[in-house]
C-alpha positions as CSV (number, residue, x, y, z in Angstrom):
1,X,-8.9,5.2,27.1
2,X,-11.3,7.5,27.2
3,X,-10.3,11.0,27.4
4,X,-11.0,14.8,27.2
5,X,-7.1,16.2,27.1
6,X,-7.2,15.1,23.5
7,X,-7.6,17.5,20.3
8,X,-11.3,16.8,19.3
9,X,-12.6,20.0,17.8
10,X,-10.3,20.6,15.2
11,X,-10.0,24.4,13.9
12,X,-10.7,23.2,9.7
13,X,-13.7,20.9,10.9
14,X,-15.2,23.3,12.7
15,X,-15.1,25.4,9.5
16,X,-16.8,22.4,7.7
17,X,-19.4,22.3,10.2
18,X,-20.3,26.1,10.2
19,X,-24.0,25.7,9.0
20,X,-24.5,23.1,12.4
21,X,-22.5,25.4,14.7
22,X,-23.7,28.9,13.3
23,X,-21.0,30.8,14.2
24,X,-18.5,33.3,12.5
25,X,-15.1,33.8,13.5
26,X,-14.6,35.6,17.0
27,X,-12.1,36.5,19.6
28,X,-11.6,34.5,22.8
29,X,-9.6,35.9,25.5
30,X,-8.5,34.9,28.9
31,X,-7.1,36.5,31.3
32,X,-5.4,35.2,34.4
33,X,-3.1,34.4,37.3
34,X,-0.8,32.2,38.4
35,X,0.4,31.5,42.1
36,X,3.7,30.8,42.0
37,X,4.9,31.5,38.8
38,X,7.6,28.8,37.5
39,X,6.9,29.7,33.8
40,X,7.5,33.5,31.7
41,X,5.0,32.5,28.7
42,X,1.4,30.5,28.9
43,X,0.0,29.2,25.8
44,X,-3.2,27.9,23.7
45,X,-2.6,25.1,21.8
46,X,-5.3,23.8,19.1
47,X,-5.3,21.4,15.8
48,X,-4.7,23.4,12.7
49,X,-5.8,20.3,10.6
50,X,-7.7,17.2,11.2
51,X,-5.1,15.5,9.3
52,X,-2.1,16.8,10.6
53,X,-0.7,16.3,13.9
54,X,0.6,20.4,14.0
55,X,-0.5,22.5,16.7
56,X,-1.4,26.1,16.4
57,X,0.2,27.6,19.6
58,X,-1.2,31.2,20.3
59,X,1.5,32.4,23.6
60,X,0.8,35.2,26.2
61,X,3.3,36.6,28.3
62,X,3.2,36.2,32.0
63,X,4.2,39.6,33.7
64,X,5.9,39.1,37.7
65,X,2.7,39.5,39.3
66,X,1.6,36.1,37.2
67,X,-0.5,37.4,35.2
68,X,-1.4,37.5,31.7
69,X,-3.7,38.1,28.9
70,X,-4.0,36.1,25.7
71,X,-6.3,36.3,22.7
72,X,-7.2,34.1,19.6
73,X,-9.5,33.4,16.6
74,X,-11.9,30.4,16.6
75,X,-14.3,29.4,13.7
76,X,-17.0,28.1,16.7
77,X,-16.7,25.4,19.7
78,X,-13.9,23.8,19.8
79,X,-11.6,21.8,22.2
80,X,-8.4,23.2,22.7
81,X,-5.6,23.0,25.5
82,X,-4.3,25.3,28.2
83,X,-0.1,24.9,28.1
84,X,2.0,26.0,30.7
85,X,5.3,24.7,30.8
86,X,5.4,20.8,30.6
87,X,1.7,21.0,32.2
88,X,-1.8,20.8,30.6
89,X,-5.7,21.1,30.8
90,X,-8.0,20.7,28.8
91,X,-10.3,23.9,27.3
92,X,-13.5,24.6,25.7
93,X,-13.8,27.6,23.6
94,X,-16.3,29.4,21.6
95,X,-17.0,32.4,20.2
96,X,-17.4,35.2,22.4
97,X,-15.7,33.4,25.4
98,X,-14.0,35.4,28.1
99,X,-12.4,33.0,30.7
100,X,-10.3,33.9,33.8
101,X,-8.2,31.7,34.8
102,X,-6.4,31.3,37.7
103,X,-3.9,28.2,38.7
104,X,-0.7,26.6,40.9
105,X,2.3,27.3,38.8
106,X,3.5,23.8,40.0
107,X,0.4,22.2,39.4
108,X,-2.1,23.6,36.4
109,X,-3.9,20.5,35.7
110,X,-5.4,20.0,39.5
111,X,-5.8,23.5,40.7
112,X,-6.9,25.0,37.7
113,X,-10.1,27.2,38.5
114,X,-12.4,29.2,35.9
115,X,-14.8,32.3,36.1
116,X,-16.4,34.9,33.5
117,X,-18.1,33.6,30.6
118,X,-17.5,30.1,29.5
119,X,-16.5,29.3,33.0
120,X,-19.4,26.3,33.2
121,X,-18.3,24.2,30.5
122,X,-14.5,24.2,31.5
123,X,-15.6,23.9,35.1
124,X,-17.2,20.7,33.9
125,X,-14.6,19.5,31.6
126,X,-12.0,19.8,34.7
127,X,-14.6,18.0,37.0
128,X,-14.9,15.2,33.8
129,X,-11.0,14.5,33.8
130,X,-10.6,14.4,37.6
131,X,-13.4,12.1,38.1
132,X,-13.0,10.0,35.1
133,X,-9.9,10.4,33.1
134,X,-7.3,10.3,36.3
135,X,-9.2,7.8,38.0
136,X,-7.6,4.5,36.9
137,X,-10.8,2.6,38.0
138,X,-12.4,4.2,35.1
139,X,-9.5,3.6,32.4
140,X,-9.3,0.1,30.1
141,X,-6.0,-0.9,31.6
142,X,-4.2,-4.2,31.7
143,X,-6.3,-5.2,35.0
144,X,-9.3,-5.6,32.9
145,X,-8.0,-6.1,29.4
146,X,-7.5,-9.8,30.7
147,X,-11.1,-9.9,31.4
148,X,-13.6,-12.3,29.8
149,X,-16.5,-10.8,28.0
150,X,-19.0,-10.6,30.8
151,X,-17.4,-9.0,33.6
152,X,-15.2,-6.4,30.7
153,X,-19.3,-5.4,29.3
154,X,-20.1,-5.0,33.3
155,X,-17.1,-2.6,33.7
156,X,-18.1,-0.3,30.5
157,X,-21.9,-0.6,31.7
158,X,-20.5,0.4,35.2
159,X,-18.5,3.4,34.2
160,X,-21.4,4.6,31.3
161,X,-23.7,4.5,34.4
162,X,-21.5,6.9,36.5
163,X,-20.7,9.3,33.7
164,X,-24.2,9.6,32.8
165,X,-24.6,10.6,36.4
166,X,-21.9,13.2,35.5
167,X,-23.9,14.2,32.4
168,X,-27.2,14.7,33.9
169,X,-25.9,17.8,35.3
170,X,-24.9,19.4,32.7
171,X,-27.7,18.8,30.4
172,X,-29.8,20.0,32.8
173,X,-27.4,23.4,33.0
174,X,-28.7,26.4,30.7
175,X,-25.6,28.0,31.5
176,X,-23.8,26.0,28.7
177,X,-23.9,25.5,24.7
178,X,-25.7,22.9,23.3
179,X,-22.7,22.4,21.4
180,X,-20.7,21.7,24.9
181,X,-24.0,19.4,25.8
182,X,-23.4,17.3,22.7
183,X,-19.7,17.2,22.9
184,X,-20.2,15.9,26.5
185,X,-22.6,13.3,25.7
186,X,-20.5,12.4,22.9
187,X,-17.9,11.5,24.9
188,X,-19.5,8.9,27.2
189,X,-21.2,7.4,24.0
190,X,-18.2,6.7,21.9
191,X,-15.7,6.0,25.3
192,X,-18.0,3.1,25.6
193,X,-18.4,1.9,21.9
194,X,-14.6,2.4,21.1
195,X,-13.6,0.3,24.2
196,X,-16.1,-2.3,23.5
197,X,-15.4,-2.4,19.5
198,X,-11.3,-2.7,20.2
199,X,-11.4,-5.0,23.3
200,X,-11.1,-8.4,21.6
201,X,-8.1,-7.1,19.4
202,X,-6.7,-5.3,22.4
203,X,-7.4,-8.3,24.7
204,X,-5.2,-10.2,22.1
205,X,-2.6,-8.0,21.8
206,X,-2.3,-8.2,26.3
207,X,-2.6,-11.8,26.7
208,X,-0.3,-13.7,25.2
209,X,-1.0,-16.9,27.0
210,X,-4.4,-17.5,25.5
211,X,-6.0,-17.9,22.5
212,X,-8.1,-14.9,20.4
213,X,-11.4,-14.4,22.9
214,X,-14.4,-15.4,21.2
215,X,-17.2,-13.3,21.3
216,X,-21.0,-14.1,21.6
217,X,-23.2,-13.7,18.6
218,X,-24.6,-10.8,20.1
219,X,-21.6,-8.6,21.2
220,X,-20.9,-7.0,18.0
221,X,-24.9,-6.0,17.7
222,X,-24.4,-2.8,19.0
223,X,-22.8,-1.4,15.7
224,X,-25.9,-2.1,13.6
225,X,-27.5,1.1,15.0
226,X,-27.2,3.9,12.3
227,X,-27.3,6.8,14.4
228,X,-24.2,5.6,16.0
229,X,-22.3,5.4,13.5
230,X,-23.5,8.7,11.8
231,X,-24.0,11.5,14.3
232,X,-23.7,15.1,13.1
233,X,-24.0,16.3,16.6
234,X,-20.6,14.5,17.8
235,X,-18.8,15.5,14.9
236,X,-16.6,18.1,17.7
237,X,-15.3,15.2,19.7
238,X,-12.3,13.0,18.9
239,X,-13.6,10.0,20.2
240,X,-16.3,9.8,17.7
241,X,-14.0,9.8,15.1
242,X,-11.2,7.6,16.6
243,X,-14.7,4.9,16.8
244,X,-15.0,5.8,13.4
245,X,-11.9,4.8,12.4
246,X,-12.0,1.6,14.3
247,X,-15.0,0.8,12.7
248,X,-14.0,0.9,9.1
249,X,-11.2,-1.4,10.5
250,X,-13.8,-4.1,12.1
251,X,-15.8,-4.3,8.6
252,X,-12.8,-4.9,6.9
253,X,-11.4,-7.8,8.9
254,X,-15.0,-8.9,9.5
255,X,-14.8,-9.5,5.8
256,X,-11.8,-11.7,5.9
257,X,-9.6,-9.0,5.1
258,X,-6.3,-8.8,7.2
259,X,-4.1,-5.4,8.1
260,X,-1.1,-6.8,6.0
261,X,-3.1,-7.5,2.9
262,X,-2.4,-5.2,0.2
263,X,-6.2,-4.7,-0.1
264,X,-6.6,-3.8,3.3
265,X,-7.1,-0.5,3.5
266,X,-8.9,-0.5,0.1
267,X,-11.6,-2.3,1.6
268,X,-11.7,0.4,4.5
269,X,-11.7,3.0,2.2
270,X,-14.7,1.5,0.3
271,X,-16.6,0.7,3.7
272,X,-16.2,4.6,4.7
273,X,-17.1,6.3,1.7
274,X,-20.6,4.1,1.6
275,X,-21.5,4.0,5.3
276,X,-20.4,7.6,6.3
277,X,-21.5,10.6,5.7
278,X,-20.9,14.4,5.6
279,X,-17.7,16.2,6.9
280,X,-16.5,13.1,9.0
281,X,-16.7,11.2,6.4
282,X,-13.7,13.2,4.4
283,X,-11.8,13.1,7.5
284,X,-12.0,9.5,8.3
285,X,-11.4,8.6,4.3
286,X,-8.2,10.7,4.8
287,X,-7.1,8.9,7.7
288,X,-7.6,5.6,6.1
289,X,-5.3,7.2,3.0
290,X,-2.8,7.8,5.9
291,X,-2.6,4.6,7.4
292,X,-2.3,3.4,4.0
293,X,0.6,5.6,3.2
294,X,2.5,4.4,6.4
295,X,1.7,0.8,5.8
296,X,3.8,0.6,1.9
297,X,0.6,0.0,-0.1
298,X,2.0,2.7,-2.9
299,X,0.0,1.7,-5.4
300,X,-3.4,1.3,-3.9
301,X,-2.6,4.6,-2.1
302,X,-2.3,6.6,-5.1
303,X,-5.4,5.1,-7.0
304,X,-7.1,6.3,-3.5
305,X,-5.8,9.3,-3.1
306,X,-6.8,10.2,-6.9
307,X,-10.3,9.3,-6.2
308,X,-10.4,11.1,-3.3
309,X,-9.5,14.4,-4.4
310,X,-12.0,13.6,-7.9
311,X,-15.2,12.6,-5.7
312,X,-15.0,13.4,-1.9
313,X,-12.7,17.1,-1.9
314,X,-13.3,18.6,-5.0
315,X,-12.8,22.0,-3.2
316,X,-9.1,20.8,-2.1
317,X,-9.9,21.2,1.6
318,X,-7.6,17.8,2.5
319,X,-5.7,16.9,-0.7
320,X,-2.9,19.1,-0.2
321,X,-2.0,17.5,3.4
322,X,-2.5,14.2,2.1
323,X,-0.5,14.6,-1.0
324,X,2.7,15.9,1.0
325,X,2.2,12.8,3.2
326,X,2.1,10.5,0.4
327,X,5.7,12.2,-0.9
328,X,7.0,11.5,2.3
329,X,6.1,7.8,2.1
330,X,6.0,7.2,-1.5
331,X,9.5,5.5,-1.1
332,X,9.3,4.1,1.6
333,X,6.8,1.2,0.7
334,X,5.7,-2.5,0.9
335,X,8.3,-4.2,-2.5
336,X,10.8,-1.4,-2.1
337,X,14.1,-2.3,-1.0
338,X,15.0,-1.6,2.7
339,X,17.8,0.7,3.6
340,X,21.2,-1.5,3.5
341,X,23.2,-1.3,6.6
342,X,26.9,-2.3,7.8
343,X,27.5,-2.4,11.6
344,X,29.7,-4.2,13.9
345,X,27.5,-6.7,15.6
346,X,28.1,-7.7,20.3
347,X,30.8,-10.4,19.1
348,X,32.7,-7.8,16.7
349,X,32.1,-9.0,13.4
350,X,30.8,-6.8,10.7
351,X,26.8,-7.6,9.6
352,X,24.9,-5.8,6.6
353,X,21.5,-6.6,5.8
354,X,23.1,-8.1,2.6
355,X,24.4,-11.0,5.2
356,X,21.1,-12.3,5.1
357,X,20.1,-12.2,1.7
358,X,17.9,-15.5,1.0
359,X,16.0,-15.4,4.5
360,X,12.7,-13.7,6.0
361,X,14.0,-10.6,8.6
362,X,12.5,-9.7,11.4
363,X,14.2,-6.6,12.4
364,X,14.4,-4.6,15.6
365,X,14.7,-1.4,16.7
366,X,15.4,-0.7,20.5
367,X,17.3,0.9,22.9
368,X,18.1,-0.3,26.5
369,X,16.8,2.4,28.4
370,X,13.3,2.1,26.5
371,X,10.9,0.4,28.5
372,X,8.6,-0.9,26.3
373,X,11.6,-2.8,24.2
374,X,12.9,-3.7,27.5
375,X,9.3,-5.3,28.2
376,X,9.9,-7.1,24.5
377,X,12.8,-9.0,25.1
378,X,11.3,-12.1,26.5
379,X,9.1,-12.3,23.9
380,X,12.1,-11.6,21.5
381,X,13.9,-14.6,22.8
382,X,10.5,-16.8,22.6
383,X,10.3,-16.5,18.9
384,X,13.8,-17.3,18.2
385,X,13.7,-20.1,19.9
386,X,10.2,-21.0,18.2
387,X,11.9,-20.4,14.7
388,X,15.0,-21.9,15.3
389,X,16.2,-23.6,12.3
390,X,13.7,-22.1,9.9
391,X,14.4,-19.6,6.9
392,X,14.7,-16.4,9.3
393,X,17.1,-14.2,11.0
394,X,15.7,-11.8,14.2
395,X,18.2,-8.7,13.3
396,X,18.3,-6.4,16.6
397,X,19.4,-3.1,16.2
398,X,20.2,-1.0,19.2
399,X,20.1,2.8,18.8
400,X,22.4,3.6,22.2
401,X,24.9,5.5,22.6
402,X,26.2,3.6,25.7
403,X,28.0,1.1,23.7
404,X,29.7,-0.8,26.8
405,X,25.9,-1.1,28.4
406,X,24.3,-2.5,25.3
407,X,26.9,-4.5,25.2
408,X,26.5,-5.9,28.9
409,X,22.6,-6.6,28.6
410,X,23.4,-8.8,25.3
411,X,26.1,-10.7,27.1
412,X,24.7,-11.0,30.2
413,X,21.4,-11.9,29.3
414,X,22.6,-14.1,26.3
415,X,20.1,-12.3,24.1
416,X,19.1,-14.5,21.1
417,X,19.5,-13.3,17.4
418,X,22.0,-11.1,16.0
419,X,22.4,-8.1,17.8
420,X,24.2,-4.7,16.3
421,X,24.4,-1.2,17.0
422,X,23.7,2.0,15.0
423,X,25.3,5.1,15.8
424,X,24.1,8.6,16.1
425,X,20.8,6.6,18.2
426,X,17.5,8.3,16.8
427,X,19.1,10.7,15.3
428,X,21.4,9.0,13.4
429,X,21.7,8.0,9.3
430,X,20.0,4.5,9.9
431,X,17.2,6.2,12.0
432,X,16.4,8.4,9.4
433,X,16.7,6.2,6.7
434,X,14.3,3.9,8.4
435,X,12.2,7.0,9.2
436,X,12.0,5.8,12.7
437,X,9.9,8.1,15.2
438,X,10.4,6.1,18.2
439,X,11.3,2.6,19.7
440,X,10.1,-0.4,19.7
441,X,10.3,-0.1,15.8
442,X,9.8,-3.5,13.5
443,X,10.1,-4.5,10.3
444,X,9.6,-8.0,8.2
445,X,12.3,-7.9,5.2
446,X,11.4,-10.3,2.6
447,X,14.1,-12.8,1.2
448,X,15.0,-10.6,-1.6
449,X,15.6,-7.6,0.9
450,X,12.4,-5.4,0.4
451,X,10.0,-4.5,2.5
452,X,7.1,-7.1,3.4
453,X,5.7,-5.1,6.2
454,X,6.6,-2.0,7.4
455,X,4.1,-1.9,10.7
456,X,4.5,-6.4,11.5
457,X,2.6,-7.3,15.1
458,X,5.0,-6.4,18.1
459,X,7.2,-9.4,19.4
460,X,5.1,-9.4,22.5
461,X,1.5,-10.0,20.3
462,X,0.3,-13.8,19.7
463,X,-0.4,-12.8,16.4
464,X,3.7,-12.3,15.7
465,X,3.4,-15.7,15.2
466,X,0.8,-16.3,12.7
467,X,2.0,-13.1,11.0
468,X,5.7,-14.6,10.6
469,X,4.5,-18.2,9.3
470,X,2.3,-16.4,7.0
471,X,5.3,-13.9,5.4
472,X,7.8,-17.1,3.9
473,X,8.1,-16.9,0.4
474,X,6.1,-13.7,0.0
475,X,9.0,-11.8,-1.5
476,X,7.7,-9.9,-4.7
477,X,4.3,-10.2,-3.7
478,X,3.4,-6.9,-3.4
479,X,4.4,-4.2,-6.1
480,X,5.1,-0.5,-5.0
481,X,5.3,0.4,-8.4
482,X,3.8,3.6,-9.3
483,X,1.7,4.1,-12.2
484,X,4.2,6.1,-14.8
485,X,3.4,9.9,-14.5
486,X,3.0,9.7,-10.3
């Protein structure tokens, strides 16, 4: 989905692109007034590092009249967010920006207005968001994901044509910088490219009643454009970066490698290292490494991380963040023992993970108050029926504090599989042991009790059936053992 409210232009990336931006670090000043003050502070948020989710927040107090003044340093053109309570609006900041910002306290995003140096770019940013991001008619949603190839391409072409009409005004306005023109142009071009590239996979996940859609021979021909892949003018746009990571995934899959294969991320790494250039190359390689950490391929990840440090990131701009991420995941890897548990089931029995030794285990962490979890329940029932009598156990662990509500749902719906409840919810010891960030969360555990897949296909995906079939008897296939000294 195309959106300008993400964090494309990151401080470190701008520093890496300093010759392109041609800017020294400078102060940006925002002054403003809030009509109907509802909070005591306002903030600007910028990502500190392209491979770290942490944000740098600069706060300013809002006085009794609703007035504020905020100053922060930027290294060059950068996308940021203006944050007021739970409301967010996109900002475009450059050295020397001096913005006067006005908005209503109860509705920042829809009422924000700009004056001063930098106002033109920020007004375009707000207009683009209103016309295209907030308009469901221009978004990739379930209604158009179910399309076949020709009507989906028609939708993408129509959206791009409308966005290019908007882009014409931006390109002709000399009050905005070349960096902003390139940013908006990249948003239009790479939202198209990214949605086209990911459509086939996304449709397979959403349309569970059909086989994977077969595309025409020319569908992916647009990827042959070398300027689309290596586009230095698009570096500040996060949609471009997202396209690149999806591009290396596609290249690895097209070469016959599946995401569950231990060599998949090594292939992605090799593709990125060979095909990409400049600062984007290091960032995408870093993201491939982070995916490899999270999917549990520890031995392969260690070798790639060493190569990254020695051949790509000799200045150590990225390595410390990646090494910390690797260390956080290396004990939670494919081939490592899954944390055991001993929980009470909905029928009153005490059940442990060891109880299922000798069986493949599809482990589902969920919550009765999670909409996504509830949506997957019917698919869980179908999978349990499909594999009835086979050497697999479907184990569902609810992270609910309300035991009666959980038990009533399980019993009244006659939910298939083994149903357990973990005390403490998402802050409890079992949730921490499995490093759960959100639910639903799924794991495939091999017959010997080791992790086989820490990110299997969701229950609602047609591909989940094939993935499970291919997982029987794979215990000890993948080793998480690190070389001595790591």
